[in-house]
N, C-alpha and C positions, 0 to 999 in steps of 0.2 A: 361306121359313121355315127357321130354323136348327134342325137336329136333331143330337143326339149320334150319332156314328158307331156306337156300340154299340147304338143303338136302331133303326138302319136295317134295313128289310126291304121286300120286295115292290118295287113300282115305284120308290120313292125310292132303294132300294139299287141297282137296275139302272141308274138314271140316274147315280148317283154312280160306279158301276163304269165306265160308258161314258165319263164325264168323266175319270176317273183313267187310262183307257186312251188318252186323246187322241182320242176318237171323238165329237166334238160333234154330228155328223150323226145318229148313233144316239141320242144323248141327246135331240136335238130330236124324233126320231120317237117316242120314249117319251112326250113331252109331247103331240104332236099326235095320235098314233094309238096310245095306250097298250094298247088291247085287241087290236091286230093285229100289234104288234111282236113278232117271234120271239126277240129278244135277251133271254135269261133266264139269265145266268151264276150266279144264285143257286139255280136249279132244274135246269139242264141241264149235265151234265158235259162235253158237247161244247163249250159256251161257257166254263164256269168252269175246267175241267180244264187247258187250256193256260195260263191265267193262273197257276194254282197251280204248275204245272211251271216256267214261265218265271221266275217271281219267287222260287222256292224256298220256298214257304210250307209249313210243317210242320203236320200235323193230329194231334190227339190226341182220342180218344173218352173221355168221362168218364161215370161213373155216380155222381151225387150225389143222395143221398136217394131212391134207386130211380128216378131220372129221368135218362135219358141225354141228354147234350148234347156239344158239341165245342168244343175250344179250338184256335185257329190262331195260329201265330207266324211272324213274318218277322224273321230276324236278319241284320244286316249287320256285317261286320268293318270297322272304321274305320281300320285300319292302326296303331293305337296300343295293341294288346293288350287292347282292350275292344270289346265288342259293343254294337250299338244294336239294341234289340228293339221290335217292335210286336206286340201280341197282342189278340185279341178272341174272345169266345165266341159261340155261336149254337146254335139248336135242330137244325141240320143242319150237316154238314161244309162244304157249299158256302156257306151263309150266314156261318159263322164265317170261312172263308177270304176271302170277298169283303169282309166288314167289315174284316178285317186289311189287305187290299190297299188299300182306300179310306183307312183310317187312316194307312197308310204314305205314300200319295201326296198325300192332301188334308187330313189332320189329324183331330182329334178332334171337330170340329163342321163340319157341311156345310150350306151354304145350298141348300136344295132348292126348286125352283119350286113355288109354292103350288098350282098345278093338280094336281101329282102327289101332294101331301100330302092334298088333299081326296079324291082317288080311290084312295088306297092301301088 
């Protein structure tokens, strides 16, 4: 099932992060054993933090209409005095950062295995 990157959360987001990291084995574990897989970069800073640091993702806390959320951006200098930016928001810093990482690596729409969408 095709899902917009800015709507990814839970198991579909974890699967997409694993694929963007080049970890198809982890992604497969999320399909076969979703409730026992410990890979949770959207909830665990030990998993998501290294991705944020390695990729240079910037986080910003926002308070909009008395509701806090987060904005994450990833900027790349392309060598021609212009930057290329990818950015997504989320209810937590890790969700915003992981959506941004997935959007940068895989694009704005992700084909998620149906089994994960049904159990998300």
